[in-house]
DSSP file (Angstrom, degrees, kcal/mol; ACC not computed):
  #  RESIDUE AA STRUCTURE BP1 BP2  ACC     N-H-->O    O-->H-N    N-H-->O    O-->H-N    TCO  KAPPA ALPHA  PHI   PSI    X-CA   Y-CA   Z-CA
    1    1 A M              0   0    0      0, 0.0    28,-0.1     0, 0.0    45,-0.0   0.000 360.0 360.0 360.0 166.7    0.0    0.0    0.0
    2    2 A G        -     0   0    0      2,-0.1    26,-0.1     1,-0.1    24,-0.0  -0.027 360.0-118.8 -68.6 173.2    1.0    3.6   -0.4
    3    3 A E  S    S+     0   0    0     24,-0.2    64,-2.8    63,-0.1    65,-2.3   0.093  83.3  99.1 -99.5  20.4    3.0    5.7    2.1
    4    4 A L  E     -a   68   0A   0     23,-0.3    25,-2.7    62,-0.2     2,-0.5  -0.926  52.5-164.4-114.6 131.4    0.1    8.2    2.5
    5    5 A L  E     -ab  69  29A   0     63,-2.6    65,-3.0    -2,-0.4     2,-0.6  -0.971   5.3-162.0-113.3 126.7   -2.4    8.2    5.4
    6    6 A L  E     -ab  70  30A   0     23,-3.0    25,-2.1    -2,-0.5     3,-0.5  -0.944   3.7-165.0-109.5 118.2   -5.6   10.3    5.0
    7    7 A C  E    S+ab  71  31A   0     63,-2.9    65,-2.4    -2,-0.6    66,-0.6  -0.870  75.4  28.6-100.6 133.9   -7.4   11.1    8.2
    8    8 A G  S >  S+     0   0    0     23,-1.2     3,-1.7    -2,-0.4     6,-0.4   0.660  71.1 146.2  94.0  18.3  -11.0   12.3    7.8
    9    9 A A  T 3   +     0   0    0     22,-0.5     9,-0.1    -3,-0.5    10,-0.1   0.638  68.5  55.0 -67.8 -14.6  -11.6   10.5    4.5
   10   10 A T  T 3  S+     0   0    0      4,-0.1    -1,-0.3     5,-0.0    27,-0.1   0.475  96.3  84.0 -96.1  -1.7  -15.3    9.9    5.4
   11   11 A G  S <> S-     0   0    0     -3,-1.7     4,-1.8     1,-0.0     5,-0.2  -0.208  96.1 -91.9 -88.3-175.4  -16.0   13.6    5.9
   12   12 A D  H  > S+     0   0    0      2,-0.2     4,-1.6     3,-0.2     5,-0.1   0.987 121.3  28.2 -64.5 -63.9  -16.8   16.3    3.4
   13   13 A L  H  > S+     0   0    0      1,-0.2     4,-2.3     2,-0.2     5,-0.2   0.933 123.7  50.4 -66.6 -45.6  -13.4   17.6    2.5
   14   14 A G  H  > S+     0   0    0     -6,-0.4     4,-2.7     1,-0.2    -1,-0.2   0.861 108.1  54.5 -60.3 -35.9  -11.6   14.4    3.3
   15   15 A G  H  X S+     0   0    0     -4,-1.8     4,-2.2    -7,-0.3    -1,-0.2   0.872 107.8  49.2 -65.2 -37.5  -14.1   12.5    1.1
   16   16 A R  H  X S+     0   0    0     -4,-1.6     4,-1.9     2,-0.2    -2,-0.2   0.894 112.0  48.4 -69.3 -38.9  -13.3   14.8   -1.8
   17   17 A I  H  X S+     0   0    0     -4,-2.3     4,-2.5     2,-0.2    -2,-0.2   0.931 111.0  51.0 -64.4 -44.3   -9.6   14.3   -1.3
   18   18 A A  H  X S+     0   0    0     -4,-2.7     4,-2.6     1,-0.2    -2,-0.2   0.912 108.4  51.9 -58.8 -43.5  -10.1   10.6   -1.1
   19   19 A A  H  X S+     0   0    0     -4,-2.2     4,-2.8     1,-0.2    -1,-0.2   0.897 110.2  48.7 -62.2 -40.0  -12.0   10.6   -4.4
   20   20 A R  H  X S+     0   0    0     -4,-1.9     4,-2.2     2,-0.2    -1,-0.2   0.913 110.8  50.0 -66.3 -42.0   -9.2   12.6   -6.1
   21   21 A L  H  <>S+     0   0    0     -4,-2.5     5,-2.9     2,-0.2    -2,-0.2   0.920 113.0  46.7 -61.9 -42.9   -6.6   10.2   -4.9
   22   22 A V  H ><5S+     0   0    0     -4,-2.6     3,-1.6     3,-0.2    -2,-0.2   0.934 110.9  52.2 -63.7 -46.8   -8.7    7.2   -6.1
   23   23 A E  H 3<5S+     0   0    0     -4,-2.8    -1,-0.2     1,-0.3    -2,-0.2   0.878 113.1  44.8 -55.6 -39.1   -9.3    8.9   -9.5
   24   24 A R  T 3<5S-     0   0    0     -4,-2.2    -1,-0.3    -5,-0.2    -2,-0.2   0.366 112.4-121.6 -89.3   5.2   -5.5    9.5   -9.9
   25   25 A R  T < 5 +     0   0    0     -3,-1.6    -3,-0.2     1,-0.2    -2,-0.1   0.855  56.1 156.5  56.7  38.8   -4.8    5.9   -8.7
   26   26 A I      < -     0   0    0     -5,-2.9    -1,-0.2    -6,-0.2    -2,-0.1  -0.858  40.5-131.3 -94.1 114.2   -2.6    7.1   -5.8
   27   27 A P        +     0   0    0      0, 0.0   -23,-0.3     0, 0.0     2,-0.3  -0.395  39.7 155.7 -68.9 141.6   -2.6    4.4   -3.2
   28   28 A F        -     0   0    0    -26,-0.1    19,-1.3   -25,-0.1     2,-0.4  -0.981  38.8-123.1-157.3 164.5   -3.3    5.5    0.3
   29   29 A R  E     -bc   5  47A   0    -25,-2.7   -23,-3.0    -2,-0.3     2,-0.5  -0.908  23.4-147.1-110.7 141.6   -4.6    4.3    3.7
   30   30 A A  E     -bc   6  48A   0     17,-2.8    19,-3.2    -2,-0.4     2,-0.7  -0.946   3.0-147.8-112.7 127.3   -7.6    5.9    5.3
   31   31 A L  E     +bc   7  49A   0    -25,-2.1   -23,-1.2    -2,-0.5   -22,-0.5  -0.845  28.5 176.2 -90.4 118.1   -7.9    6.2    9.1
   32   32 A V  E     - c   0  50A   0     17,-2.4    19,-2.8    -2,-0.7     6,-0.1  -0.943  31.4-111.0-126.1 146.2  -11.6    6.1    9.9
   33   33 A R    >   -     0   0    0     -2,-0.4     3,-1.9    17,-0.2    19,-0.1  -0.361  36.2-107.5 -70.5 154.5  -13.4    6.0   13.3
   34   34 A P  T 3  S+     0   0    0      0, 0.0    -1,-0.1     0, 0.0    18,-0.1   0.790 118.7  46.5 -54.9 -31.7  -15.1    2.8   14.3
   35   35 A R  T 3  S+     0   0    0      2,-0.1     2,-0.2     3,-0.0    -2,-0.0   0.440  89.7 108.2 -93.1   1.2  -18.6    4.2   13.7
   36   36 A S  S <  S-     0   0    0     -3,-1.9     2,-0.9     1,-0.1    -4,-0.1  -0.491  75.2-119.1 -79.1 148.7  -17.8    5.8   10.3
   37   37 A D        +     0   0    0     -2,-0.2     3,-0.2     1,-0.1     4,-0.2  -0.781  39.7 165.9 -88.3 105.2  -19.2    4.2    7.1
   38   38 A A     >  +     0   0    0     -2,-0.9     4,-2.6     1,-0.2     5,-0.2   0.183  39.8 110.9-104.9  14.8  -16.1    3.2    5.1
   39   39 A A  H  > S+     0   0    0      1,-0.2     4,-2.7     2,-0.2     5,-0.2   0.895  77.8  50.0 -59.3 -42.9  -17.9    1.0    2.6
   40   40 A A  H  > S+     0   0    0     -3,-0.2     4,-1.0     2,-0.2    -1,-0.2   0.892 111.7  49.1 -64.9 -38.8  -17.3    3.4   -0.4
   41   41 A L  H >4>S+     0   0    0      2,-0.2     5,-2.3     1,-0.2     3,-0.7   0.951 112.7  46.9 -63.7 -48.5  -13.6    3.6    0.5
   42   42 A R  H ><5S+     0   0    0     -4,-2.6     3,-1.8     1,-0.2    -2,-0.2   0.911 109.8  52.9 -60.2 -43.0  -13.3   -0.1    0.7
   43   43 A S  H 3<5S+     0   0    0     -4,-2.7    -1,-0.2     1,-0.3    -2,-0.2   0.711 105.4  56.3 -68.3 -18.0  -15.2   -0.7   -2.5
   44   44 A S  T <<5S-     0   0    0     -4,-1.0    -1,-0.3    -3,-0.7    -2,-0.2   0.395 123.9-104.8 -90.1   2.0  -12.8    1.8   -4.2
   45   45 A G  T < 5 +     0   0    0     -3,-1.8     2,-0.3     1,-0.3    -3,-0.2   0.597  69.0 151.0  87.8  11.3   -9.8   -0.4   -3.1
   46   46 A V      < -     0   0    0     -5,-2.3     2,-0.6    -6,-0.2    -1,-0.3  -0.568  50.2-121.3 -78.1 137.5   -8.7    1.9   -0.3
   47   47 A E  E     -c   29   0A   0    -19,-1.3   -17,-2.8    -2,-0.3     2,-0.5  -0.703  32.2-154.2 -76.3 122.4   -6.9    0.3    2.6
   48   48 A V  E     -c   30   0A   0     -2,-0.6     2,-0.5   -19,-0.2   -17,-0.2  -0.873  12.9-168.5-106.6 129.7   -9.0    1.2    5.6
   49   49 A S  E     -c   31   0A   0    -19,-3.2   -17,-2.4    -2,-0.5     2,-0.5  -0.975  16.7-143.6-114.8 119.0   -7.5    1.4    9.1
   50   50 A V  E     +c   32   0A   0     -2,-0.5     2,-0.3   -19,-0.2   -17,-0.2  -0.718  52.6  90.2 -87.8 126.0  -10.1    1.6   11.9
   51   51 A G        -     0   0    0    -19,-2.8     2,-0.3    -2,-0.5    -2,-0.0  -0.955  61.4-102.9 177.3-162.6   -9.0    3.9   14.7
   52   52 A D    >   -     0   0    0      3,-0.3     3,-1.9    -2,-0.3     7,-0.2  -0.990  25.9-117.3-150.6 148.8   -9.0    7.4   16.1
   53   53 A L  T 3  S+     0   0    0     -2,-0.3    -1,-0.0     1,-0.3     6,-0.0   0.689 116.5  55.6 -62.1 -17.8   -6.5   10.2   16.4
   54   54 A T  T 3  S+     0   0    0      1,-0.1    -1,-0.3    33,-0.1    32,-0.1   0.474  89.8  84.2 -92.7  -2.4   -6.9    9.9   20.2
   55   55 A D    <>  -     0   0    0     -3,-1.9     4,-2.6     1,-0.2    -3,-0.3  -0.852  59.6-167.2-105.4 100.1   -6.0    6.2   20.3
   56   56 A P  H  > S+     0   0    0      0, 0.0     4,-2.4     0, 0.0    -1,-0.2   0.872  87.9  48.8 -56.3 -41.4   -2.1    5.8   20.3
   57   57 A A  H  > S+     0   0    0      2,-0.2     4,-2.0     1,-0.2     5,-0.1   0.927 114.3  45.2 -66.6 -43.8   -2.2    2.0   19.5
   58   58 A G  H  > S+     0   0    0      1,-0.2     4,-2.3     2,-0.2    -1,-0.2   0.870 113.0  51.6 -65.0 -36.6   -4.6    2.5   16.6
   59   59 A L  H  X S+     0   0    0     -4,-2.6     4,-2.2    -7,-0.2    -2,-0.2   0.895 107.0  52.7 -68.3 -40.2   -2.6    5.4   15.4
   60   60 A D  H  X S+     0   0    0     -4,-2.4     4,-0.7    -5,-0.2    -2,-0.2   0.918 110.5  48.3 -59.9 -43.1    0.6    3.4   15.4
   61   61 A R  H >< S+     0   0    0     -4,-2.0     3,-0.9     1,-0.2    -2,-0.2   0.931 112.5  48.2 -62.0 -45.1   -1.1    0.7   13.3
   62   62 A A  H 3< S+     0   0    0     -4,-2.3    -1,-0.2     1,-0.2    -2,-0.2   0.837 111.2  51.3 -64.7 -32.9   -2.4    3.3   10.9
   63   63 A L  H >< S+     0   0    0     -4,-2.2     3,-2.5    -5,-0.1    -1,-0.2   0.546  76.0 126.4 -83.7  -7.9    1.1    4.9   10.6
   64   64 A D  T << S-     0   0    0     -3,-0.9     3,-0.1    -4,-0.7    30,-0.0  -0.332  90.2  -3.2 -57.1 116.8    2.9    1.7    9.9
   65   65 A G  T 3  S+     0   0    0      1,-0.3     2,-0.3    -2,-0.2    -1,-0.3   0.432 101.7 136.1  82.1   0.0    4.9    2.3    6.7
   66   66 A V    <   +     0   0    0     -3,-2.5    -1,-0.3     1,-0.1   -62,-0.2  -0.607  28.5 173.2 -86.0 138.3    3.5    5.8    6.2
   67   67 A R  S    S+     0   0    0    -64,-2.8    31,-4.0    -2,-0.3     2,-0.4   0.604  70.5  41.2-111.3 -23.1    5.7    8.7    5.3
   68   68 A T  E     -ad   4  98A   0    -65,-2.3   -63,-2.6    29,-0.2     2,-0.5  -0.992  61.9-165.0-132.8 133.4    3.0   11.4    4.7
   69   69 A V  E     -ad   5  99A   0     29,-3.1    31,-2.4    -2,-0.4     2,-0.5  -0.972   4.0-174.8-117.1 127.9   -0.1   12.2    6.8
   70   70 A V  E     -ad   6 100A   0    -65,-3.0   -63,-2.9    -2,-0.5     2,-0.4  -0.989  12.4-177.3-118.2 126.4   -2.9   14.4    5.4
   71   71 A T  E     +a    7   0A   0     29,-2.3   -63,-0.2    -2,-0.5   -65,-0.1  -0.983  31.8 167.2-131.9 135.9   -5.7   15.1    7.8
   72   72 A T        +     0   0    0    -65,-2.4   -64,-0.2    -2,-0.4     2,-0.2   0.341  55.7 111.6-112.7  -3.2   -8.9   17.0    7.5
   73   73 A A        -     0   0    0    -66,-0.6     2,-0.3   -62,-0.1   -66,-0.1  -0.475  46.0-179.7 -70.0 139.4  -10.1   15.6   10.9
   74   74 A N        -     0   0    0     -2,-0.2     3,-0.1    27,-0.1     4,-0.1  -0.982  29.2-163.2-140.0 155.2  -10.4   18.2   13.6
   75   75 A G     >  +     0   0    0     -2,-0.3     4,-3.6     1,-0.1     5,-0.3  -0.263  34.6 146.5-127.3  45.1  -11.4   18.1   17.2
   76   76 A M  H  > S+     0   0    0      1,-0.2     4,-2.7     2,-0.2     5,-0.2   0.892  75.2  48.9 -53.4 -45.1  -11.9   21.8   17.8
   77   77 A G  H  > S+     0   0    0      1,-0.2     4,-1.3     2,-0.2    -1,-0.2   0.925 115.3  43.6 -61.9 -43.8  -14.7   21.1   20.3
   78   78 A R  H  4>S+     0   0    0      2,-0.2     5,-3.4     1,-0.2    -2,-0.2   0.879 112.8  53.2 -68.7 -37.1  -12.7   18.6   22.2
   79   79 A N  H ><5S+     0   0    0     -4,-3.6     3,-1.5     1,-0.2     5,-0.2   0.920 108.4  49.6 -63.0 -42.3   -9.6   20.8   22.0
   80   80 A L  H 3<5S+     0   0    0     -4,-2.7    -1,-0.2     1,-0.3    -2,-0.2   0.807 109.4  52.6 -65.8 -28.4  -11.6   23.7   23.5
   81   81 A A  T 3<5S-     0   0    0     -4,-1.3    -1,-0.3    -5,-0.2    -2,-0.2   0.405 124.3-105.1 -86.7   2.5  -12.8   21.4   26.2
   82   82 A G  T < 5S+     0   0    0     -3,-1.5     2,-0.5    -4,-0.2    -3,-0.2   0.574  92.9 110.2  88.1   8.8   -9.2   20.4   27.0
   83   83 A R      < -     0   0    0     -5,-3.4    -3,-0.1    -6,-0.2    -2,-0.1  -0.672  57.1-160.0-116.6  75.8   -9.3   17.0   25.4
   84   84 A G        -     0   0    0     -2,-0.5     4,-0.1    -5,-0.2    -8,-0.1  -0.109  15.2-163.3 -57.8 150.1   -7.1   17.4   22.4
   85   85 A T        +     0   0    0    -10,-0.1    -1,-0.1     2,-0.1     3,-0.1   0.483  55.2 106.4-113.4  -7.6   -7.4   15.0   19.5
   86   86 A S  S    S-     0   0    0     17,-0.1    19,-0.2     1,-0.1    18,-0.1  -0.514  85.1 -95.4 -73.2 142.4   -4.1   15.7   17.6
   87   87 A P        -     0   0    0      0, 0.0    18,-0.5     0, 0.0    -1,-0.1  -0.271  31.9-166.1 -59.4 139.2   -1.6   12.9   18.1
   88   88 A S  S    S+     0   0    0      1,-0.2    20,-0.9    16,-0.1     2,-0.3   0.585  73.1  26.6-102.2 -13.6    0.8   13.5   20.9
   89   89 A S  S    S-     0   0    0     18,-0.2    -1,-0.2    19,-0.1     2,-0.1  -0.988  74.7-135.7-145.4 154.4    3.3   10.8   19.9
   90   90 A G        -     0   0    0     -2,-0.3    21,-0.4     1,-0.1     2,-0.3  -0.410  39.4 -70.9-103.9 179.3    4.2    9.2   16.7
   91   91 A S     >  -     0   0    0      1,-0.2     4,-0.5    -2,-0.1     3,-0.2  -0.537  30.5-156.1 -71.7 128.6    4.8    5.7   15.6
   92   92 A T  T  4 S+     0   0    0     -2,-0.3    -1,-0.2     1,-0.2     3,-0.1   0.705  93.0  55.9 -76.4 -18.5    8.1    4.3   16.9
   93   93 A A  T  4 S+     0   0    0      1,-0.2    -1,-0.2     2,-0.1    -2,-0.0   0.714 109.0  43.0 -85.5 -21.1    8.2    1.8   14.0
   94   94 A T  T  4 S-     0   0    0      1,-0.3     2,-0.3    -3,-0.2    -1,-0.2   0.449  93.4-136.8-109.3   0.4    7.9    4.3   11.2
   95   95 A G     <  -     0   0    0     -4,-0.5    -1,-0.3    -3,-0.1    16,-0.1  -0.616  64.2 -17.8  80.3-140.5   10.3    7.1   12.1
   96   96 A T        -     0   0    0     -2,-0.3    -1,-0.1    16,-0.1     2,-0.1  -0.861  66.4-157.0-110.5 100.3    9.0   10.6   11.6
   97   97 A P        -     0   0    0      0, 0.0     2,-0.4     0, 0.0   -29,-0.2  -0.399  28.6-105.9 -71.0 152.7    6.1   10.9    9.1
   98   98 A H  E     -d   68   0A   0    -31,-4.0   -29,-3.1    17,-0.1     2,-0.5  -0.660  38.0-148.6 -74.5 129.3    5.5   14.1    7.3
   99   99 A W  E     +d   69   0A   0     -2,-0.4     2,-0.5    17,-0.3   -29,-0.2  -0.908  20.3 177.8-110.4 123.9    2.4   15.7    9.0
  100  100 A S  E     +d   70   0A   0    -31,-2.4   -29,-2.3    -2,-0.5    17,-0.1  -0.920  52.7  44.4-124.1 104.0    0.0   17.9    7.0
  101  101 A G  S    S+     0   0    0     -2,-0.5   -29,-0.1   -31,-0.2     3,-0.1  -0.987  95.4   1.8 160.9-156.9   -2.9   19.1    9.1
  102  102 A P  S    S-     0   0    0      0, 0.0   -29,-0.0     0, 0.0   -30,-0.0  -0.224  83.6 -92.4 -59.1 148.1   -3.7   20.6   12.4
  103  103 A P        -     0   0    0      0, 0.0     2,-0.3     0, 0.0   -17,-0.1  -0.270  39.9-137.5 -61.0 146.6   -0.7   21.3   14.7
  104  104 A R        -     0   0    0     -3,-0.1   -16,-0.1   -18,-0.1     3,-0.1  -0.684  18.8-108.4 -98.1 156.7    0.2   18.5   17.1
  105  105 A R        -     0   0    0    -18,-0.5     3,-0.1    -2,-0.3    -1,-0.1  -0.524  57.7 -80.9 -70.5 154.1    1.2   18.9   20.7
  106  106 A P        -     0   0    0      0, 0.0    -1,-0.1     0, 0.0     2,-0.1  -0.289  54.7 -97.3 -58.5 143.3    5.0   18.2   21.2
  107  107 A A        -     0   0    0      5,-0.2   -18,-0.2     1,-0.2     7,-0.1  -0.396  36.7-171.7 -62.3 132.8    5.9   14.6   21.3
  108  108 A S  S    S-     0   0    0    -20,-0.9    -1,-0.2    -2,-0.1   -19,-0.1   0.835  78.5 -11.9 -96.9 -39.8    6.2   13.4   24.9
  109  109 A S  S    S+     0   0    0    -21,-0.2   -20,-0.1   -19,-0.0    -2,-0.1   0.473 108.7  96.0-138.9  -9.6    7.6    9.9   24.5
  110  110 A G  S    S-     0   0    0    -22,-0.3   -19,-0.1     2,-0.1   -18,-0.1  -0.157  78.1-113.1 -80.5 179.3    7.3    9.0   20.9
  111  111 A S  S    S+     0   0    0    -21,-0.4     2,-0.2   -16,-0.1   -20,-0.1   0.483  78.6 110.1 -93.5  -2.1    9.9    9.2   18.2
  112  112 A C        -     0   0    0    -22,-0.1    -5,-0.2     1,-0.1   -22,-0.1  -0.525  53.3-154.3 -76.5 137.2    8.2   11.9   16.1
  113  113 A S        -     0   0    0     -2,-0.2     3,-0.1     1,-0.2    -1,-0.1  -0.272  48.9 -47.9 -91.9-172.5    9.7   15.3   16.1
  114  114 A S  S    S-     0   0    0      1,-0.1    -1,-0.2    -2,-0.1   -15,-0.1  -0.296  70.7-105.7 -57.6 140.0    7.8   18.5   15.4
  115  115 A P        -     0   0    0      0, 0.0     2,-0.4     0, 0.0    -1,-0.1  -0.323  26.3-135.0 -68.6 150.0    5.6   18.2   12.3
  116  116 A R        -     0   0    0     -3,-0.1   -17,-0.3    -2,-0.0     2,-0.3  -0.832  19.1-123.4-100.6 144.4    6.5   19.9    9.1
  117  117 A R              0   0    0     -2,-0.4   -17,-0.2     1,-0.1   -19,-0.0  -0.684 360.0 360.0 -87.0 140.6    3.9   21.9    7.1
  118  118 A A              0   0    0     -2,-0.3    -1,-0.1   -19,-0.1   -18,-0.1   0.445 360.0 360.0 -82.2 360.0    3.3   20.9    3.5
């Protein structure tokens, strides 16, 4: 599979990005929440990883082999309530993926350094 992870692929903007990637035959993995309907992604041949930006173990699985992360997922409401949704640590198995999306809190124990903007 590709080295690209798309977070938010079942949402409005993320869905449009996913459709463009599929049209252009760019392989990618989509991180989708457990309650999201990922049937259209799966039927388009997209590798689906079920998890959440707040779940370190699920995020590590989704990041396996990934070099670039594109996210349209946001947790503004949770961030305002003090429960941030941006990853706080990266995958120890994949090194430092390129992060394109909302800012992350600094890594506390993972191997990811500060994200670079695309």
